[in-house]
N, C-alpha and C positions, 0 to 999 in steps of 0.2 A: 129397762123393763122391770115391771113388778114381778116378784116371785122368783127372779133369777138369783141363784145363790152361787157365788164364786167358791168353788172347792179349793181348799188349800193344797198346793202342790209344792212340796219341799224342794229347795234348791240344794243339791248335794254336789260337793266337789270331791272328786276321786283322784288322788295322786297314785299313779300306777307305774311300777318299774318297767323299763323298756323290755327287759329280757323275759319276764314271766307274766306278770299281771296284765300288761298291755297286750301281750300276745294272747292271753286268756280272754280278754275283752274282744279282741279281733276274732277269735274262734267262736265266741258266743254270737257275734254278729254274723259271721259266715254260716253258722249253724241255724240261723234265724231264731235264736232264743231271745226273748224279749226281757228288757229291763227298762225302768223309767227313763224317758227322754230328758228328764230334769237332772240326770246325773251327768255332770260335766267332767270329762276325763282330762287330766293333765299328765302327760308322759314325762317321767323323770328317768335319768340314767339308772338310778338305784334308789331303793326306799330310804337309804341312809342320807340321801341328798335332800330329803324333806326336812327343812328347818322348822322348828316349832313356830317361828314367826310367820311362816307361810300359812299355817293353820289359823293363827290369830288374825292374819290379814284377810283370809277367806271369810271368817266370821264378820269382820269389820265391813267387808264389802257386800254382805247380805246372805251368805251361805247359812242354811239351816242345819247342815250336817257335813262333816268331813270324814272321808275314809282313806286310809293309807293302805295300799295293797303292794305286797312285795313277794319275793321268792320265799319258798319254804326254808326255815333255818337249816343250814348245811348245804343248800343248793344255790346259794347266791353266786351270780356271775363274777362278783368282785370278792369272793371268798367269805368275808365277814361283815359285809355291809348291812345285812338285815339284823345282825346282832346289835350294831350301833343304833340302828333305827329303833329297835325294841327298847333299848335303854333310854334313848332320847324321848320316846313317847311316854315312858313311865314318869319322867320329870314333867312333861307337858300335862299329863293328867292331874298332877298335883297343882300345877299352876292354874289350870281350868277350875279346879275345885276351889282354889283361893279366890278366883275371880267370880265365882258363883255360876259358872256355865255348867249345865248338866253334862255329866260324864258320858251319857249315852249318845251325845251328839258327835262324838269322835270314836272311830273304831279302827283297829288295825287287823288286817287279814292277810293270810299267806295263800296266794293263788298261783299255781304253776301255769305254764303255757298250754298244757294239755287239759286244763280244767275250765273250759268254757262254760259248762253247765253250772259249775260251782260259782263262777264269777257272776252269772245272771242271778243265781239263787241268793248270793250274798247281797247284791245290789237291791234286789226286790225286798229282802228282809230288812235291810238297813233303811231303805226308803219308807217302808211301813212303820218302822220304829220311830223314825224322825217325824213322820206325819202324825203319829199318835202324840208326840211331844208338843206339836204345834209350832208356830213361827218362833224363830229365835229373836227375842226382843232385848236380850241382855246387853248386847253391844249396839243396840239401835241408836243410841245417842252418839256413838262414835262413827257411824257409817258415813261415808262420803256420799252425800246426796247431790244430784245435779241441780 
């Protein structure tokens, strides 16, 4: 059809820890708080389980943004898991800078199980920021296309 414009909807991958952030996403859903349907949640046991290669692979497979959500520092179910995640993500941010991927495409947030409203707010803000950046074309030549 003429005049039809396809609006860009960013694909966002959210790695959420099972004990806090995933429960916060569940609370947001049961409270009927809306966040973009293009946010694909992957439940992990702990935020420290998110390997930087998972994030690179998400970009390679077409993600426009990746967010890692975990327990607040000091409240981790596994005691120090989120501290490891924080250090690992610092290294990842330097790698992304080296690769030329915009730092704003990756975000780390601490969301507890009781913060459903915060989860929805963070997802809406991040989706808006990624939408403003546009489609991620940096790893386009590495994507596995069918």
